C-alpha positions, -999 to +999 in steps of 0.1 A: +215-065-072+185-049-084+168-051-119+167-027-143+129-021-137+134-013-094+164+009-106+137+026-129+114+025-105+136+038-078+150+067-098+122+083-112+103+076-073+136+097-060+137+126-091+097+133-088+101+144-050+134+157-060+127+181-080+088+193-060+108+196-033+137+217-044+116+240-063+086+246-052+101+247-012+109+286-018+070+285-012+073+264+021+067+290+050+045+267+077+017+293+078-016+298+061-032+320+037-053+312+008-032+325-019-004+312-007-022+271-005-029+287-041+002+286-051+021+260-037-008+234-050+001+249-085+035+251-086+041+212-085+014+204-101+025+218-131+063+201-122+043+170-124+031+177-156+064+188-173+083+154-154+060+136-172+065+153-213+104+143-206+097+109-192+077+100-227+098+110-247+135+096-226+119+063-224+111+049-259+111+007-243+068+008-238+076-011-202+098+014-191+079+038-199+045+023-177+069+018-148+087+052-149+050+072-148+036+052-123+067+057-098+069+097-108+027+100-095+033+079-066+069+102-057+042+129-066+017+119-044+045+116-018+060+156-024+019+169-021+013+143+010+046+164+027+033+197+015-002+194+029+013+179+063+034+209+064+012+236+050-027+228+048-047+241+080-051+218+108-083+202+101-066+187+064-030+181+073-048+148+080-048+140+045-012+146+042+004+121+061-027+096+041-016+111+009+024+105+022+015+072+032-006+056+002+025+066-026+054+048+004+028+019+001+030+013-036+054+030-043+075+002-015+050-027-029+064-026-062+102-026-048+089-055-030+085-073-062+112-061-080+136-070-049+120-106-036+104-117-074+120-104-098+107-127-126+064-122-119+073-077-117+047-059-143+035-024-132+004-042-118+028-048-098+021-015-080-012-030-070-027+008-078-048-008-099-062-038-075-100-041-078-124-017-082-137-025-047-103-010-035-109+021-060-144+019-045-131+026-006-106+044-016-130+073-030-152+067+000-130+072+025-116+105+001-154+116+004-162+111+042-128+133+054-141+156+035-175+161+045-165+157+079-134+181+075-157+210+061-190+205+097-170+189+118-134+206+118-122+194+152-132+159+146-102+162+120-073+182+137-072+152+169-036+142+164-032+117+185-053+094+162-027+109+132-003+091+158-019+063+162-030+054+126+005+063+118+022+037+134-006+011+128+007+018+090+040+019+094+034-015+116+015-032+083+039-018+060+072-031+069+051-062+081+040-068+048+076-061+028+089-087+051+065-110+042+080-106+009+109-109+010+114-142+031+086-156+010+113-143-022+103-161-050+073-181-037+056-148-031+027-137-063+002-110-056-025-134-070-027-169-056-010-196-076-036-229-085+000-245-102+023-254-083+051-241-098+091-261-099+108-247-068+074-235-050+088-244-015+067-239+020+074-210+036+079-216+072+109-195+089+110-153+096+074-142+105+060-174+089+074-190+120+045-165+134+017-167+114+009-181+085-003-156+062+021-121+076+019-102+047-019-099+050-017-097+082+004-062+076-020-051+042-055-057+070-035-039+098-027-009+074-057-002+057-074+000+092-041+022+104-049+046+071-087+056+080-071+063+118-052+087+102-082+106+083-098+101+119-127+085+089-149+067+127-172+052+097-145+045+073-126+027+101-156+002+113-161-003+071-127-006+065-122-033+096-153-051+078-148-058+046-112-062+052-119-090+076-144-104+052-119-107+016-089-122+041-112-152+054-120-153+020-087-153+003-071-174+030-094-197+028-089-203-011-052-201-007-049-225+015-073-251-003-044-245-025-018-250+002-028-282+007-026-297-028+006-285-030+022-294+004+002-317+014+009-333+051+034-307+058+008-277+055-010-300+081+014-297+105+024-262+104-010-253+106-006-273+138+016-246+151+009-216+136-020-198+135-032-175+105-024-134+123-058-127+113-082-125+142-105-148+141-092-162+110-087-199+109-087-206+073-090-237+058-081-275+076-089-307+062-125-321+066-140-287+062-161-283+030-153-273-004-172-242-019-184-206-007-176-198+023 
């Protein structure tokens, strides 16, 4: 059964999407003009502001409010993404698909924790404030898209890349959520350095195929977002930076897992790879330090 926080998250996300779609759909046409686009942009924004006022006064509990306002924001991002995808000029449409994917990913990230490990739930479980580097990477991709869509219309109209990127994002996101639910209360967003009571080594389901399916999912999802945007520069940079990040993350995490599970983890490593390309992780005998 879903915890209260998850219900708050679901209700506010879906309510925001429903209100924006329901009221703004009167302007929904498969045609474009500057005047129509101006109305379509500002109408949902006004609705979003009104919904935020309602949320502010409806939720007297601070924790519920923090969840609701984030879910509302992600619902707005998703709804606007759909509008952009169907109504914007062709060379901008990819950004709408990207926005819808982003809204869905962060919304389901919270729900994934709510299902798998609700005791660790917090507003941070949306992973919207993941890190300054994450925000910088996102902004960089927006800048590249804006510049290339202005100067190279045809590049951003290559719908085959939209499909490839979309499928890669779906694969990565679904894999990550399956990993979260399979790991159950062993999954957290933060690497644990102290073994909690009941913490077990998960080796079944997707973990029988790869040691770090949640990282594998996020790795391919992040690259997929840039393929959707047809951002050649950021696609390469995201692949390189994500690979470096997960190489270090896996290395640190597996030192901890060796300490937690000893020979059991050594045996697991012999039979199952990390799942990430060219990343072996930490093995006994390797020096511990900057990697």
